[in-house]
C-alpha positions in Angstrom: -30.3 24.5 -38.4 -28.6 26.1 -35.0 -30.4 29.4 -35.9 -33.9 27.5 -36.0 -32.9 25.5 -32.4 -32.0 29.2 -31.1 -35.0 30.7 -32.6 -37.2 28.3 -31.3 -35.5 27.9 -27.3 -36.1 32.1 -27.6 -39.9 31.8 -28.4 -39.8 29.2 -25.7 -38.4 31.1 -23.2 -40.5 34.0 -24.1 -43.8 32.1 -23.3 -42.5 30.0 -20.3 -44.4 27.1 -21.9 -43.0 24.8 -19.1 -45.0 27.0 -16.6 -48.4 27.0 -19.0 -47.8 22.9 -19.4 -47.7 22.7 -15.2 -50.8 25.3 -15.7 -52.3 22.3 -17.8 -51.3 20.0 -15.6 -53.2 21.6 -12.9 -56.4 22.0 -14.8 -56.3 18.5 -15.7 -56.4 17.7 -11.4 -59.2 19.9 -10.7 -61.1 17.9 -13.7 -60.2 14.9 -12.2 -60.4 15.6 -8.3 -63.7 16.7 -9.2 -64.4 13.9 -10.8 -63.7 13.9 -14.7 -65.4 15.7 -17.5 -65.7 14.8 -20.9 -62.8 14.4 -23.7 -63.2 17.6 -25.3 -63.6 19.8 -22.1 -60.1 18.3 -20.4 -58.7 18.9 -24.0 -60.1 22.5 -23.6 -59.4 23.0 -20.1 -55.4 22.1 -21.0 -55.2 24.1 -24.0 -57.2 27.2 -22.7 -54.3 27.1 -20.0 -51.6 26.7 -22.1 -52.5 29.5 -24.2 -53.4 32.1 -21.7 -50.3 31.7 -19.7 -48.3 32.0 -23.1 -49.8 35.4 -23.4 -49.3 36.3 -20.1 -45.9 36.2 -20.1 -45.1 37.6 -23.5 -46.9 40.4 -22.4 -44.9 40.2 -19.3 -42.0 40.7 -21.3 -43.1 43.5 -23.0 -44.1 45.7 -20.1 -40.9 44.6 -18.0 -38.5 45.1 -21.0 -36.5 48.2 -18.9 -37.0 46.3 -15.7 -35.4 43.1 -17.4 -32.2 44.9 -18.6 -31.8 47.0 -15.4 -31.8 43.1 -13.4 -29.5 41.4 -15.9 -32.0 39.2 -16.8 -30.1 37.6 -19.8 -32.4 34.3 -19.6 -35.2 36.9 -21.2 -34.7 36.7 -24.8 -36.3 40.1 -25.4 -32.9 40.8 -23.4 -30.3 39.2 -24.8 -31.7 40.9 -29.0 -33.2 37.0 -30.0 -37.0 39.0 -30.0 -37.8 42.1 -30.1 -40.8 43.9 -27.8 -43.1 44.1 -30.7 -43.0 39.9 -31.7 -43.5 39.8 -27.8 -47.0 42.0 -28.1 -47.7 40.4 -31.5 -47.6 36.9 -30.0 -48.9 38.2 -26.3 -52.1 39.4 -28.5 -52.4 36.0 -31.0 -52.1 33.6 -27.9 -55.1 35.8 -26.0 -58.1 34.7 -28.3 -57.2 31.3 -28.6 -57.6 30.8 -24.8 -60.7 32.2 -24.3 -62.2 30.5 -27.4 -60.9 27.3 -25.9 -62.6 27.9 -22.9 -66.0 29.2 -24.4 -66.1 25.8 -26.1 -66.0 24.2 -22.2 -69.1 26.6 -20.9 -69.9 29.9 -20.1 -68.6 29.7 -16.3 -65.4 28.1 -17.9 -65.1 31.7 -20.4 -66.2 33.9 -17.7 -63.4 33.0 -14.9 -60.5 32.3 -17.7 -60.8 35.5 -18.8 -61.6 37.5 -15.8 -58.0 36.0 -15.3 -56.7 36.4 -18.5 -57.4 40.4 -18.4 -56.4 41.0 -14.7 -52.9 39.1 -16.1 -52.7 42.2 -18.3 -53.5 44.5 -15.9 -50.6 43.3 -13.4 -48.4 43.2 -15.9 -48.9 46.5 -17.1 -50.0 48.3 -13.7 -50.5 46.3 -11.2 -46.9 44.4 -10.7 -46.1 47.8 -8.8 -48.5 47.4 -5.8 -45.8 44.6 -5.0 -47.4 42.2 -2.5 -51.0 43.1 -4.0 -49.1 42.2 -7.3 -47.6 38.9 -5.6 -51.2 38.1 -4.2 -52.5 38.2 -7.5 -49.3 35.6 -9.3 -49.8 33.4 -6.3 -53.9 33.4 -7.1 -53.0 32.5 -10.6 -50.9 29.5 -9.4 -54.2 28.0 -7.6 -56.3 28.8 -10.8 -55.7 25.8 -13.1 -57.0 23.3 -9.6 -60.6 25.4 -9.4 -60.8 26.2 -13.6 -60.9 22.5 -13.9 -62.7 22.1 -10.5 -65.5 24.5 -12.6 -64.9 22.4 -15.2 -66.0 19.3 -13.3 -67.4 19.8 -9.8 -65.4 21.4 -7.3 -64.8 20.5 -4.5 -63.3 20.8 -0.7 -60.6 18.6 -1.9 -59.6 20.9 -5.2 -60.0 24.1 -2.7 -57.7 22.6 -0.4 -55.1 22.4 -3.1 -55.5 25.4 -4.8 -54.8 27.0 -1.2 -51.5 25.1 -1.0 -50.7 25.6 -4.2 -50.9 29.5 -3.3 -49.6 30.2 -0.3 -46.6 28.7 -2.0 -47.2 30.6 -4.5 -47.0 33.7 -2.1 -43.4 32.4 -1.1 -42.4 32.2 -4.5 -43.0 35.8 -5.6 -41.8 37.6 -2.3 -38.8 35.8 -2.7 -38.3 37.2 -6.4 -38.7 40.4 -5.5 -35.5 40.3 -3.6 -33.6 39.5 -7.1 -35.4 42.5 -8.6 -34.7 45.4 -6.3 -32.9 47.2 -9.1 -34.8 46.9 -11.9 -38.2 47.3 -9.6 -37.2 50.5 -8.8 -37.5 51.6 -12.3 -41.2 51.1 -12.1 -41.0 52.1 -8.4 -42.6 48.4 -7.6 -43.7 48.1 -4.2 -42.4 44.8 -3.2 -41.9 43.9 0.4 -37.7 43.6 -0.6 -38.0 47.0 -1.3 -40.4 48.7 0.9 -38.8 46.5 4.0 -36.0 45.4 3.0 -34.6 41.6 2.6 -34.2 40.3 5.6 -38.0 41.2 5.9 -39.3 39.7 2.7 -36.8 36.3 3.4 -39.0 35.9 7.0 -42.3 36.8 4.8 -41.3 34.2 1.8 -40.3 32.2 4.7 -43.5 31.5 6.7 -45.6 31.3 3.6 -43.2 28.5 2.3 -43.9 26.4 5.7 -47.5 27.2 5.9 -47.9 25.5 2.6 -45.7 22.5 3.6 -47.2 22.2 6.9 -51.0 22.2 4.5 -49.5 18.9 2.5 -49.8 16.9 5.2 -53.8 17.1 5.6 -54.8 15.6 2.1 -53.2 12.3 3.5 -55.0 12.4 6.9 -58.1 13.7 5.4 -58.9 12.0 2.2 -58.3 8.3 1.7 -57.1 8.4 -1.5 -54.4 10.7 -0.8 -52.8 8.1 1.9 -51.2 6.4 -0.9 -47.1 6.1 -1.4 -47.7 7.8 -5.6 -49.0 10.9 -3.2 -46.6 10.8 -0.4 -43.3 10.4 -2.0 -43.5 13.8 -4.9 -44.7 15.4 -1.8 -42.9 14.9 0.4 -39.7 15.7 -1.7 -41.6 19.3 -2.8 -42.0 19.9 1.0 -37.9 19.2 1.8 -36.9 21.0 -1.2 -39.0 23.9 0.0 -37.4 23.5 3.7 -34.2 23.7 1.8 -35.0 27.0 0.5 -36.3 28.6 3.3 -33.2 27.1 5.1 -30.5 28.4 2.6 -32.7 31.7 1.9 -30.9 32.9 5.2 -27.6 32.5 4.3 -27.9 32.9 0.5 -29.4 35.4 -1.5 -28.9 33.0 -4.5 -32.4 33.5 -6.0 -31.9 32.3 -9.4 -31.3 29.1 -8.2 -34.1 29.0 -5.3 -36.5 29.9 -8.3 -35.8 26.9 -10.2 -35.7 24.7 -7.0 -38.9 25.9 -6.3 -40.6 25.8 -9.4 -39.2 22.1 -9.5 -40.9 21.2 -6.1 -43.6 22.8 -7.5 -43.8 20.8 -10.1 -43.4 17.3 -8.2 -46.0 18.8 -6.1 -48.4 18.6 -8.9 -47.0 14.6 -10.0 -47.8 14.0 -6.5 -51.5 15.5 -6.2 -52.3 14.3 -10.4 -51.3 10.3 -9.4 -53.0 10.9 -5.7 -56.2 11.9 -8.2 -56.6 8.5 -9.8 
């Protein structure tokens, strides 16, 4: 039983299913903000996000194995030796068709959008990551893509684009920040991250600017959209803002990026909850 639990935990960590679920929630928010959709499209939209993110994360660990070893990323099951690189590659290939088929069952537009984002994800894991900030921008785009995808399933409205922009800016900040932690390992692939090219302090500054801009924009929905002038939006999003502001403040004194990665992920989850609650 203990061995089974360890194996399931390793699979969860490889596929980063918590991220996939968050992306799925992002799709649901986009659908509801866009006016809703049929039940089957809602289900397939959620599954598209979960399957394609699982595929992307498995391929990320496959291509980044040497980097993760150098960075002593023992939170990665491949580094711990609990799963093999071949297993990661197999699961990446396995989940990809499930994701694109789910999108195809919604509409041609959904299929084309999801497939394009997924292919770019493989390109990022294979090569684009080495371009540093450009790679950060792509990953941040994938954080905003679920809302856009949900909007394409329903109706792509300005409120969805605003939410996507906030997620994008917070995503860029988080990715630039993560580059501080991975400086040693990124040298193996010669990834031109902000931290490697311009230094850690510059990375802190740029990351902070993106976080602060995202916080600033989070005040717009309650002002511009009547449905968001509600405590069920304001409370979780205000907590998100406080967590991000705390990270910005502490980044200047500490470089405990592993801790800040978890805090920003939790902050973004709370933000999702706020936007989801505000959509009803």
